[in-house]
N, C-alpha and C positions, 0 to 999 in steps of 0.2 A: 504494500500500500504506500503510495507516494505522498505521505502526509508529513508536513513539517510545522503544523499549527499548534501542536501540543507543547511546544517549547520555543526557545528564542533564537537558537543558532540556525542559520540558513544552511541548506545543503543536505540535510538528512533525508529529504524526499528523494534524493538520488541514490540512496542506499540500495534499494532493490536492483537497480541497473548495475551498480558496482559489483554486487554479488553475482549477478548473471554474467558479467564480463569475466569474473573469476571462474567461469565454466561450471556453475553449480549443476545444471541439468546433465551435462555430459559426464561429469564425475560421479554423480549419484547413479546414473544409468550404468556406469562401468562396474558398479557393485551388484548388478543384476536387478535393479529396481526399475519398474515401469514408471516413467516420469511424464507428467503432463503439466505444462505451464499454462495457467489460466489467465495470465497477463496482469497488468497493473490495474488497481483501482485508484484513480487519480484524485488527489486533493485539489482544492481551489488555490489560485494564486494568492499569496499573502497580501499583495498590494491591493487586491480588489476585494478583500475580505473585511468584514466588520469585526473589530476586536471584541466587542461585548464588554461585560463587567470585568473589573480588574481582578476579581478572584476566580473567574472562569473564562479565561481568555479564549476567544474564538469558539465558544461552546456550540453555537448553531452549526458552524461549518464542521467541527469535529463530530458532532452527532450525525450529521448528514452522511459524511464519509464512512463513519463506523457502522451506520445502518446498512449501507451498501456492502461493506465488508462482511457484515453478519449474514446477509442474504447469500453472498457467494460461499462463505464457509459452510452454511447450512446445506447448500446444494452439493458441495464437494463431499461432505460427510454422508449425505443421503446416497451419493453415487458409489460409496464404498472406498473412497480414497482416504489416505492418511493426509490430513490438512497440514501443510507447512506454509506459514505466513511470513513474509518478509516485510520489515519496516524500512523506512519511516520511523517516526518516533513512537514511544511506548504507548501513546494513546490508542494505537492500533489494537491493543489488547482488549479494549472495551468492545470493539467490533468483533474480534475473534470470539470472545465469550458469548456475545449476543448470538452468533451463529451456532456455537457448540451447545448453547442452552436449549436448542430445539430438542435435544435428547435428555433434557432435565438438568438438574444441578448436582447430582451425586457424582462428583469427580474431585480429584486432588490436584494440587498445583505444586510444581517445583519452579520457583522464581529465582533465577540466578541474576544478581544485580548488585551494583555498588550502593544503590539507594533503596529506600523502603517502598517508594511509590505508594505511600499509605496516608498521604495528606487528603484532606477534604476541602470543600469550598470555605469551611470555617477555620481551617488551620494553615492553609497554604500561604507561604510568604511571597510567592511569585505569581500565583494565578495560573501556572502552567499545568495543563491537564495531564501531561505525561507523568507528572508526579502524584497523580491521584488514581492511576489505573488499577492498581491492585486493590485499593480501598473500594473503588466503585464495583469491581468484579465481585467482591465479597459482601456488597450490600451497604457500604458506608458512603455518605456524601450526598451530593445533589441528586434529587430523585430522577432527573432526566438521564443522567449517566447510569445510575443504578438500574433503572427500569428499561434500558435499551434491550430489545429482544424479548425479554419476559421480565415480569416484576421480580425484584429481590435478588439475592445472591445467585451467582452462576456456578459456584463451587462451594465445597465445605471448608469452613475456616479451620476446623481441627485437622484437616488433611492438607493444609497449605504450609509450605516450607520456603523460607527465604534463605538463600545461600550466597555468601560473599559480601554481605552488607558492611559498609564502613562509613557511610555518610547519611545521617538522619537529622531532620529538623527536630527541634525540641518537642513541639506538640505532637508531631508525627510519631516520635519515639514513645510518647506517653500512650497514644492510641494503640500502637503495636504491642506495648507491654500489657495493656488491658485486653487485648484480643487473644484468640486461641491459635494465632499463627506461631509456628515454631521458627525461630531466627537463629541461624548459624552465621555469625559475623566472621570476619577474617581472623579475629582472635581465636575462635574455636577451630578454624581451619589450621591455623598455625600450631595450636596445641594438640589437636587430635589427628591431623592429617586429612587430606581430601578423601581417601578411600573410606575412612570411618564416617566422615560427615555425609558423604553422598549416600552411603549405605543406610544411615539413619534417615536421611531425607526420603529415600525410596520406601523404606518401611512405613514412615508416617504418611506420606502422600498416597500410598496404595492401599492402606489399611481399610478393608471393607468396601472398596470401590473397584470398578472395572476400567475406569478412565483416569488417566493422569496427563495433565498438560504441562509441557515444558516451555517456559518463557525465558529466553536468554538475551539479556542486554549486553552488548559488547563492552560496555564500560565496566562490567564485572572483572574483566581482564585488566591487568596493570597497564597504564597508558604507555609505558616503555615498549610494550609488545602490541598494543592496539591503540595507536594514537588517533585514529580516525573516528572520534566520537565527541559529542557536544558537551558532555558533563563528566570529564575525566576526573578520577580520584586516585591519588597515588596509593601504593600498598595493596594492589589487587592480586588477582589470581595470576599465577605463572601460566605460560602456554601448556606445560605438561599437566598442571593441576586441572586446567580446563579440559584437556584431552582425556585425562583419566576419568573425570566426571562423565563425559559423553560416552566413553567406552563402557563404563559401569552401567550407565542408563540403558545402553543397547543390550548388554548382557542380561539385565533384569527383565527386559521385555514389557515394562509397565507403561511406557510412554505411548499415548495414542494420538497426540497432536502436539504441534510445536510452533514456535515463532522465534525468529531472530531479528532484533531491532537495534536502532540507534547507530548504524554504520553511517558515517558522514564522510564521503570521499573528498569533500573540499578541505577537510582538516587532516586528511590522511597523507601518507607518503607512498607513492607508487602502488596504490590500491592494496596496501599491506593488510589493513584491517578486514577488508572484504575477503581477501585470500584466507586470512585466519578463520573467518566465519565459515567459509566453505570447508576448511580442514576439520573444524569442529563438527560440522554437519555430516561430513563423511564418516567420522567416528560414531556419531549418533546413529547412523544408518548401517554400521557394520564394518567399516574399514579396520583392518588390523595391521600392525607393524610386521607380524610374521604369523603365517598359518602353518602349524606343525602337522604334517600328514603321517609322520612316523617317528620312530625314536631318533633323537639327536645323538650322533656319535662323535666323540672327541677325537 
């Protein structure tokens, strides 16, 4: 979805094209997957858009694009495909879940992100809707965002896990602490290791449900390795930590839908962040460093 109205940095609407340029379709097909690209859902030009209230910037346009995204996702799910959505900014998630909610709300979430995305129109310091996406999906905040697709939450809060967080607004942190969302910050990843953290995330997200959605914001990765994003935060995941998470998710078999968001090629170097996103997606869909077909002999 070529959306850039959920935040303030220009260029993130070109993220899907950058990921395609990194040969996503071709490389996923090389793993034996049947791939169909349903094309872009275009967002309006910022210069011709009405900003709206300061605490819900561009809400009318965001809702309109997310509604179209939801319709497309619903059709893709109904056709039996695994939906993989490319952003654009994180507000795309509101549309993604509007479409997934056609099958109800009994699903878990693994949300890999440097930020909480748990602000509401009452707590936001910026008014940027990409920082409200997870809250809206779980039923918190402005009724228009919460009610898109179907009324109320689109997933189970007790089955939602945030991985890699390291930058939270004060009131947002309070809301998260009061919620049933499980949060593994970078401190937990440093202390426990990614294998244990992602294993716990899988257990929590999949407990008692048949659907788990993966949302991956490229800013979860340290900006030294993924510079092409609008809200970088130092101290993030290493490339190998992110790869291990994707490999473990593939092995678990629990992920039934996914989105990769916030790649901004204007801020990138030689399309490096889009290439990284494709490498992570390859691992999520089964790429292995080495496939052992027999005993290894020294």
